[in-house]
N, CA, C and O atoms as a printed pandas DataFrame, in Angstrom:
     atom_number atom_name residue_name chain_id  residue_number  x_coord  y_coord  z_coord
0              1         N          MET        A               1  140.298   93.840  115.963
1              2        CA          MET        A               1  139.070   94.813  115.971
2              3         C          MET        A               1  139.000   94.862  117.570
3              4         O          MET        A               1  138.904   93.744  118.076
4              5         N          ARG        A               2  139.028   95.868  118.405
5              6        CA          ARG        A               2  138.451   95.650  119.548
6              7         C          ARG        A               2  137.412   96.386  120.132
7              8         O          ARG        A               2  137.006   97.545  120.058
8              9         N          GLY        A               3  137.104   95.368  120.734
9             10        CA          GLY        A               3  135.338   95.497  121.285
10            11         C          GLY        A               3  134.912   95.976  123.261
11            12         O          GLY        A               3  135.635   96.123  124.246
12            13         N          LYS        A               4  133.616   96.061  123.072
13            14        CA          LYS        A               4  134.098   96.585  124.377
14            15         C          LYS        A               4  133.819   95.709  125.439
15            16         O          LYS        A               4  133.311   94.627  125.144
16            17         N          PHE        A               5  134.126   96.048  127.004
17            18        CA          PHE        A               5  134.526   94.849  127.589
18            19         C          PHE        A               5  133.087   95.345  128.773
19            20         O          PHE        A               5  132.921   96.466  129.253
20            21         N          ILE        A               6  132.567   94.608  128.906
21            22        CA          ILE        A               6  131.560   95.119  130.275
22            23         C          ILE        A               6  131.020   93.944  131.427
23            24         O          ILE        A               6  130.686   92.812  131.075
24            25         N          VAL        A               7  131.001   94.265  132.415
25            26        CA          VAL        A               7  131.294   93.153  133.658
26            27         C          VAL        A               7  129.941   93.246  134.630
27            28         O          VAL        A               7  129.681   94.295  135.219
28            29         N          ILE        A               8  129.050   91.987  134.756
29            30        CA          ILE        A               8  128.031   92.333  135.583
30            31         C          ILE        A               8  129.184   91.527  136.704
31            32         O          ILE        A               8  130.116   90.815  136.328
32            33         N          ASP        A               9  128.919   91.779  137.829
33            34        CA          ASP        A               9  129.642   91.628  138.911
34            35         C          ASP        A               9  128.554   91.655  140.256
35            36         O          ASP        A               9  127.523   92.263  139.968
36            37         N          GLY        A              10  128.576   91.208  141.430
37            38        CA          GLY        A              10  127.832   90.846  142.400
38            39         C          GLY        A              10  127.920   90.092  143.119
39            40         O          GLY        A              10  129.017   89.534  143.121
40            41         N          PRO        A              11  126.916   89.611  144.120
41            42        CA          PRO        A              11  127.288   88.385  145.289
42            43         C          PRO        A              11  126.472   87.412  144.506
43            44         O          PRO        A              11  125.783   87.585  143.501
44            45         N          ASP        A              12  126.792   86.028  145.424
45            46        CA          ASP        A              12  125.963   85.136  144.685
46            47         C          ASP        A              12  124.547   85.665  144.882
47            48         O          ASP        A              12  124.383   86.700  145.528
48            49         N          ARG        A              13  123.494   84.988  144.345
49            50        CA          ARG        A              13  122.188   85.135  143.769
50            51         C          ARG        A              13  121.349   86.559  144.014
51            52         O          ARG        A              13  120.226   86.923  144.364
52            53         N          CYS        A              14  122.456   87.046  143.656
53            54        CA          CYS        A              14  121.388   88.881  143.264
54            55         C          CYS        A              14  120.778   89.034  142.134
55            56         O          CYS        A              14  120.121   90.047  141.895
56            57         N          GLY        A              15  120.927   87.945  141.204
57            58        CA          GLY        A              15  120.337   88.776  139.591
58            59         C          GLY        A              15  121.086   88.717  138.601
59            60         O          GLY        A              15  120.708   88.960  137.454
60            61         N          LYS        A              16  122.774   88.233  139.069
61            62        CA          LYS        A              16  123.196   88.445  137.656
62            63         C          LYS        A              16  123.013   87.477  135.956
63            64         O          LYS        A              16  123.222   87.721  134.768
64            65         N          ASP        A              17  122.486   86.273  136.817
65            66        CA          ASP        A              17  121.954   85.736  135.331
66            67         C          ASP        A              17  120.460   86.075  134.840
67            68         O          ASP        A              17  119.877   85.492  133.926
68            69         N          SER        A              18  119.916   87.207  135.675
69            70        CA          SER        A              18  118.675   87.228  135.057
70            71         C          SER        A              18  119.289   88.830  134.200
71            72         O          SER        A              18  118.869   89.059  133.066
72            73         N          VAL        A              19  119.918   89.462  134.631
73            74        CA          VAL        A              19  120.565   90.536  133.680
74            75         C          VAL        A              19  121.135   89.921  132.315
75            76         O          VAL        A              19  120.940   90.277  131.153
76            77         N          ILE        A              20  121.741   89.101  132.731
77            78        CA          ILE        A              20  122.646   88.079  131.301
78            79         C          ILE        A              20  121.353   87.911  130.628
79            80         O          ILE        A              20  121.196   88.476  129.546
80            81         N          THR        A              21  120.399   87.197  131.135
81            82        CA          THR        A              21  119.378   86.775  130.198
82            83         C          THR        A              21  118.255   87.681  129.439
83            84         O          THR        A              21  117.356   87.286  128.697
84            85         N          PHE        A              22  118.623   89.234  129.909
85            86        CA          PHE        A              22  118.027   90.102  129.523
86            87         C          PHE        A              22  118.292   90.589  128.482
87            88         O          PHE        A              22  117.451   90.761  127.600
88            89         N          LEU        A              23  119.918   91.011  128.350
89            90        CA          LEU        A              23  120.729   91.186  128.102
90            91         C          LEU        A              23  121.090   90.894  126.227
91            92         O          LEU        A              23  121.272   91.660  125.281
92            93         N          LYS        A              24  121.064   89.451  126.371
93            94        CA          LYS        A              24  121.384   88.576  125.330
94            95         C          LYS        A              24  120.804   88.904  123.879
95            96         O          LYS        A              24  121.340   88.986  122.774
96            97         N          PRO        A              25  119.269   89.083  124.402
97            98        CA          PRO        A              25  118.506   89.402  122.777
98            99         C          PRO        A              25  119.005   90.893  122.434
99           100         O          PRO        A              25  118.488   91.430  121.454
100          101         N          HIS        A              26  119.551   91.293  122.850
101          102        CA          HIS        A              26  120.000   93.244  122.593
102          103         C          HIS        A              26  121.114   93.331  122.169
103          104         O          HIS        A              26  121.414   94.199  121.349
104          105         N          PHE        A              27  122.047   92.375  122.676
105          106        CA          PHE        A              27  123.450   91.837  122.040
106          107         C          PHE        A              27  123.375   90.783  121.809
107          108         O          PHE        A              27  123.475   89.925  122.686
108          109         N          PRO        A              28  123.184   90.524  120.607
109          110        CA          PRO        A              28  123.054   89.095  120.117
110          111         C          PRO        A              28  124.533   88.502  119.538
111          112         O          PRO        A              28  124.663   87.278  119.575
112          113         N          ASP        A              29  125.543   89.230  119.060
113          114        CA          ASP        A              29  126.904   89.296  118.815
114          115         C          ASP        A              29  127.792   89.135  119.509
115          116         O          ASP        A              29  128.775   88.592  119.007
116          117         N          ALA        A              30  127.853   89.579  121.150
117          118        CA          ALA        A              30  128.478   90.083  122.234
118          119         C          ALA        A              30  129.273   88.450  122.400
119          120         O          ALA        A              30  128.790   87.628  121.622
120          121         N          VAL        A              31  130.057   88.077  123.025
121          122        CA          VAL        A              31  130.631   86.951  123.227
122          123         C          VAL        A              31  130.445   86.973  125.068
123          124         O          VAL        A              31  131.119   87.695  125.804
124          125         N          TYR        A              32  129.556   86.169  125.456
125          126        CA          TYR        A              32  129.620   86.377  127.014
126          127         C          TYR        A              32  130.383   85.156  127.823
127          128         O          TYR        A              32  130.787   84.167  127.212
128          129         N          ALA        A              33  130.537   85.299  129.168
129          130        CA          ALA        A              33  131.736   84.452  129.479
130          131         C          ALA        A              33  131.908   84.553  130.988
131          132         O          ALA        A              33  131.868   85.726  131.361
132          133         N          ARG        A              34  132.108   83.568  132.073
133          134        CA          ARG        A              34  131.399   83.865  133.214
134          135         C          ARG        A              34  132.945   83.302  133.965
135          136         O          ARG        A              34  133.554   82.311  133.561
136          137         N          GLU        A              35  133.279   83.956  134.830
137          138        CA          GLU        A              35  134.463   83.498  135.951
138          139         C          GLU        A              35  133.784   83.313  137.411
139          140         O          GLU        A              35  132.798   83.679  138.051
140          141         N          PRO        A              36  134.862   82.567  137.518
141          142        CA          PRO        A              36  135.519   81.316  136.781
142          143         C          PRO        A              36  134.671   80.222  135.979
143          144         O          PRO        A              36  133.718   79.626  136.481
144          145         N          GLY        A              37  135.080   80.050  134.823
145          146        CA          GLY        A              37  134.764   79.592  133.960
146          147         C          GLY        A              37  135.324   80.023  132.379
147          148         O          GLY        A              37  136.409   80.588  132.240
148          149         N          GLY        A              38  134.490   79.699  131.289
149          150        CA          GLY        A              38  134.569   80.551  130.290
150          151         C          GLY        A              38  134.949   79.418  129.379
151          152         O          GLY        A              38  134.408   79.348  128.275
152          153         N          THR        A              39  135.611   78.752  129.659
153          154        CA          THR        A              39  136.195   77.759  128.511
154          155         C          THR        A              39  136.037   76.642  128.705
155          156         O          THR        A              39  135.163   76.633  129.571
156          157         N          VAL        A              40  136.457   74.998  128.345
157          158        CA          VAL        A              40  136.244   73.882  128.964
158          159         C          VAL        A              40  137.508   73.606  129.864
159          160         O          VAL        A              40  137.294   72.601  130.543
160          161         N          VAL        A              41  138.797   74.169  130.115
161          162        CA          VAL        A              41  139.237   73.824  131.257
162          163         C          VAL        A              41  139.072   74.840  132.839
163          164         O          VAL        A              41  139.369   74.482  133.978
164          165         N          ALA        A              42  138.551   76.053  132.424
165          166        CA          ALA        A              42  138.023   77.132  133.562
166          167         C          ALA        A              42  136.780   76.392  133.996
167          168         O          ALA        A              42  136.431   76.483  135.173
168          169         N          GLU        A              43  135.764   75.332  132.745
169          170        CA          GLU        A              43  134.541   75.233  133.545
170          171         C          GLU        A              43  135.030   73.808  134.583
171          172         O          GLU        A              43  134.563   73.747  135.720
172          173         N          LYS        A              44  135.622   73.130  134.272
173          174        CA          LYS        A              44  136.174   72.255  135.210
174          175         C          LYS        A              44  136.827   72.478  136.785
175          176         O          LYS        A              44  136.817   71.729  137.762
176          177         N          LEU        A              45  137.499   74.093  136.548
177          178        CA          LEU        A              45  138.308   74.557  137.587
178          179         C          LEU        A              45  136.844   74.828  138.261
179          180         O          LEU        A              45  136.555   74.300  139.335
180          181         N          ARG        A              46  136.071   75.560  137.666
181          182        CA          ARG        A              46  135.027   76.432  138.152
182          183         C          ARG        A              46  134.304   75.303  139.616
183          184         O          ARG        A              46  134.198   75.662  140.789
184          185         N          VAL        A              47  133.865   73.775  138.968
185          186        CA          VAL        A              47  133.317   72.681  139.794
186          187         C          VAL        A              47  134.038   72.320  140.614
187          188         O          VAL        A              47  133.415   71.708  141.481
188          189         N          ILE        A              48  135.571   72.411  140.893
189          190        CA          ILE        A              48  136.012   72.025  141.761
190          191         C          ILE        A              48  136.146   72.917  143.127
191          192         O          ILE        A              48  136.048   72.523  144.289
192          193         N          LEU        A              49  136.446   74.486  142.546
193          194        CA          LEU        A              49  136.030   75.536  143.107
194          195         C          LEU        A              49  134.752   75.643  144.147
195          196         O          LEU        A              49  134.656   75.728  145.371
196          197         N          LYS        A              50  133.878   75.598  143.117
197          198        CA          LYS        A              50  132.713   75.331  143.731
198          199         C          LYS        A              50  132.255   74.410  145.160
199          200         O          LYS        A              50  131.581   74.950  146.037
200          201         N          ASP        A              51  132.619   73.248  145.248
201          202        CA          ASP        A              51  132.414   72.077  145.767
202          203         C          ASP        A              51  133.186   72.317  147.061
203          204         O          ASP        A              51  134.395   72.292  147.291
204          205         N          PRO        A              52  131.952   72.595  147.969
205          206        CA          PRO        A              52  132.667   72.968  149.617
206          207         C          PRO        A              52  133.189   71.581  150.257
207          208         O          PRO        A              52  133.755   71.606  151.350
208          209         N          HIS        A              53  132.983   70.314  149.528
209          210        CA          HIS        A              53  133.592   69.082  150.180
210          211         C          HIS        A              53  135.050   68.654  149.928
211          212         O          HIS        A              53  135.513   67.625  150.419
212          213         N          MET        A              54  135.920   69.691  148.952
213          214        CA          MET        A              54  136.851   69.541  148.302
214          215         C          MET        A              54  138.398   69.737  149.592
215          216         O          MET        A              54  139.547   69.305  149.501
216          217         N          GLY        A              55  137.705   70.586  150.712
217          218        CA          GLY        A              55  138.794   71.039  151.490
218          219         C          GLY        A              55  140.390   71.346  151.282
219          220         O          GLY        A              55  141.468   70.961  151.735
220          221         N          LEU        A              56  139.690   72.623  149.961
221          222        CA          LEU        A              56  140.668   73.229  149.599
222          223         C          LEU        A              56  141.156   74.270  150.361
223          224         O          LEU        A              56  140.404   74.988  151.021
224          225         N          SER        A              57  142.631   74.446  150.318
225          226        CA          SER        A              57  143.473   75.658  151.534
226          227         C          SER        A              57  142.504   77.026  150.547
227          228         O          SER        A              57  141.557   76.838  149.783
228          229         N          THR        A              58  143.151   78.324  150.914
229          230        CA          THR        A              58  142.585   79.113  150.609
230          231         C          THR        A              58  144.107   79.607  149.622
231          232         O          THR        A              58  143.914   80.027  148.481
232          233         N          PHE        A              59  145.029   79.546  149.968
233          234        CA          PHE        A              59  146.263   79.614  148.811
234          235         C          PHE        A              59  145.597   78.443  147.424
235          236         O          PHE        A              59  145.546   78.896  146.280
236          237         N          THR        A              60  145.221   77.251  147.650
237          238        CA          THR        A              60  145.085   76.423  145.972
238          239         C          THR        A              60  143.856   76.767  145.416
239          240         O          THR        A              60  143.578   76.557  144.235
240          241         N          LYS        A              61  142.806   77.503  146.556
241          242        CA          LYS        A              61  141.683   78.237  145.770
242          243         C          LYS        A              61  142.352   79.304  144.601
243          244         O          LYS        A              61  142.398   79.228  143.373
244          245         N          PHE        A              62  142.863   80.365  145.604
245          246        CA          PHE        A              62  143.579   81.632  144.624
246          247         C          PHE        A              62  144.326   81.019  143.507
247          248         O          PHE        A              62  144.290   81.566  142.405
248          249         N          CYS        A              63  145.155   79.682  143.733
249          250        CA          CYS        A              63  145.752   79.307  142.246
250          251         C          CYS        A              63  144.761   79.260  141.095
251          252         O          CYS        A              63  144.709   79.771  139.977
252          253         N          LEU        A              64  143.718   78.149  142.068
253          254        CA          LEU        A              64  142.749   77.819  140.791
254          255         C          LEU        A              64  141.938   78.626  140.257
255          256         O          LEU        A              64  141.515   78.473  139.111
256          257         N          PHE        A              65  141.631   79.554  140.991
257          258        CA          PHE        A              65  140.805   80.393  140.373
258          259         C          PHE        A              65  142.325   80.929  139.043
259          260         O          PHE        A              65  142.365   80.505  137.888
260          261         N          TRP        A              66  143.118   81.660  139.509
261          262        CA          TRP        A              66  144.019   81.866  138.583
262          263         C          TRP        A              66  144.366   81.538  137.378
263          264         O          TRP        A              66  144.593   82.221  136.379
264          265         N          ALA        A              67  144.386   80.336  137.589
265          266        CA          ALA        A              67  145.038   79.037  136.248
266          267         C          ALA        A              67  143.340   79.296  135.266
267          268         O          ALA        A              67  143.328   79.365  134.037
268          269         N          ALA        A              68  142.040   79.404  136.147
269          270        CA          ALA        A              68  140.760   79.500  135.120
270          271         C          ALA        A              68  140.839   81.555  134.292
271          272         O          ALA        A              68  140.537   81.965  133.171
272          273         N          ARG        A              69  141.316   82.200  135.388
273          274        CA          ARG        A              69  141.069   83.374  134.690
274          275         C          ARG        A              69  142.344   83.479  134.116
275          276         O          ARG        A              69  142.559   84.689  134.037
276          277         N          ARG        A              70  143.402   82.799  133.627
277          278        CA          ARG        A              70  144.548   83.243  132.794
278          279         C          ARG        A              70  144.344   82.207  131.606
279          280         O          ARG        A              70  144.780   82.549  130.506
280          281         N          ASP        A              71  143.668   80.863  131.738
281          282        CA          ASP        A              71  142.583   80.306  130.628
282          283         C          ASP        A              71  141.831   81.098  130.123
283          284         O          ASP        A              71  142.316   81.424  129.040
284          285         N          LEU        A              72  140.947   81.576  130.294
285          286        CA          LEU        A              72  139.969   82.506  130.062
286          287         C          LEU        A              72  140.754   84.135  129.359
287          288         O          LEU        A              72  140.091   84.781  128.548
288          289         N          LEU        A              73  141.222   84.300  129.500
289          290        CA          LEU        A              73  142.073   85.451  128.872
290          291         C          LEU        A              73  143.114   84.900  127.846
291          292         O          LEU        A              73  143.109   85.511  126.778
292          293         N          GLU        A              74  143.966   83.916  127.944
293          294        CA          GLU        A              74  144.182   83.445  126.874
294          295         C          GLU        A              74  143.287   83.013  125.342
295          296         O          GLU        A              74  143.697   83.358  124.233
296          297         N          LYS        A              75  142.145   82.287  125.544
297          298        CA          LYS        A              75  141.344   81.835  124.801
298          299         C          LYS        A              75  140.494   82.652  124.546
299          300         O          LYS        A              75  140.200   82.560  123.354
300          301         N          ILE        A              76  139.987   83.347  125.006
301          302        CA          ILE        A              76  138.504   83.925  124.735
302          303         C          ILE        A              76  138.744   85.918  124.811
303          304         O          ILE        A              76  138.184   86.739  124.085
304          305         N          ILE        A              77  139.374   86.090  125.517
305          306        CA          ILE        A              77  139.203   87.440  125.834
306          307         C          ILE        A              77  140.579   88.252  124.942
307          308         O          ILE        A              77  140.404   89.386  124.497
308          309         N          ARG        A              78  141.570   87.714  124.807
309          310        CA          ARG        A              78  142.097   88.530  123.483
310          311         C          ARG        A              78  142.065   88.137  122.480
311          312         O          ARG        A              78  142.480   88.811  121.538
């Protein structure tokens, strides 16, 4: 069965979590995932990506973000 795919997007601190908190009671059967994140591995990558003290290069961040996205795609979305 295929479902609907809804994206809540915006810059940091714009209220995305508030919108999702409002939507959850109205759609209790929906699967909620964030990006980067949403799986055990992707959540760990999210912590690394969000840490400003890691000193990661832009290319490394790019690769880690796509690794997190691929894990979410394989384990949750598909």
